[in-house]
C-alpha positions as CSV (number, residue, x, y, z in Angstrom):
1,X,12.7,1.4,25.8
2,X,11.6,4.6,27.4
3,X,8.6,4.7,29.9
4,X,6.6,6.7,27.4
5,X,7.1,4.1,24.7
6,X,6.2,1.4,27.1
7,X,3.0,3.2,28.0
8,X,2.2,3.8,24.4
9,X,2.7,0.1,23.6
10,X,0.3,-0.8,26.4
11,X,-2.4,1.4,25.1
12,X,-1.9,0.2,21.5
13,X,-2.1,-3.4,22.6
14,X,-5.5,-2.7,24.2
15,X,-7.1,-1.1,21.1
16,X,-9.3,-2.7,18.6
17,X,-7.9,-3.4,15.1
18,X,-10.2,-0.7,13.7
19,X,-8.8,1.9,16.1
20,X,-5.3,0.6,15.6
21,X,-5.7,1.1,11.8
22,X,-6.7,4.8,12.3
23,X,-3.7,5.4,14.6
24,X,-1.4,3.7,12.2
25,X,-2.5,6.0,9.4
26,X,-2.0,9.0,11.6
27,X,1.5,7.8,12.6
28,X,2.3,7.4,8.9
29,X,1.1,11.0,8.4
30,X,3.3,12.3,11.2
31,X,6.3,10.4,9.9
32,X,5.8,11.7,6.4
33,X,5.5,15.3,7.8
34,X,8.8,14.9,9.7
35,X,10.5,13.5,6.6
36,X,9.3,16.4,4.5
37,X,10.5,18.9,7.2
38,X,13.9,17.3,7.2
39,X,14.0,17.3,3.4
40,X,13.1,21.0,3.3
41,X,15.9,21.7,5.8
42,X,18.4,19.9,3.5
43,X,17.2,21.7,0.4
44,X,17.4,25.0,2.3
45,X,21.0,24.4,3.3
46,X,23.2,25.8,0.5
47,X,26.3,24.0,1.7
48,X,24.6,20.6,1.6
49,X,23.0,21.3,-1.8
50,X,26.3,22.4,-3.2
51,X,28.0,19.2,-2.0
52,X,25.2,17.1,-3.5
53,X,25.4,18.9,-6.8
54,X,29.2,18.5,-6.8
55,X,28.9,14.8,-6.1
56,X,26.3,14.3,-8.8
57,X,28.6,16.2,-11.3
58,X,31.6,14.0,-10.3
59,X,29.5,10.9,-10.9
60,X,28.4,12.2,-14.3
61,X,32.0,13.0,-15.2
62,X,33.1,9.5,-14.0
63,X,35.4,10.9,-11.3
64,X,34.3,8.6,-8.5
65,X,36.3,5.9,-6.8
66,X,34.7,2.5,-6.2
67,X,34.2,1.6,-2.5
68,X,35.9,-1.7,-3.2
69,X,39.1,0.2,-4.3
70,X,39.1,2.3,-1.1
71,X,38.6,-0.8,1.1
72,X,41.4,-2.7,-0.7
73,X,43.8,0.2,0.0
74,X,43.0,0.3,3.7
């Protein structure tokens, strides 16, 4: 664990439950914001989106191989 995380844990451990709840909600907001940014980066990447669309079409067409079949062949 990094020093920064250790210091953050020490501070968190010293807070009241009411303050901790507010911080938790803020951390959830930050996490969601990061996830949305990452999602936007994926959606903006034409190569990734083309690969996802190709995979979805292959699934729709029934052109996928079951993982168990691949593992059995290895």
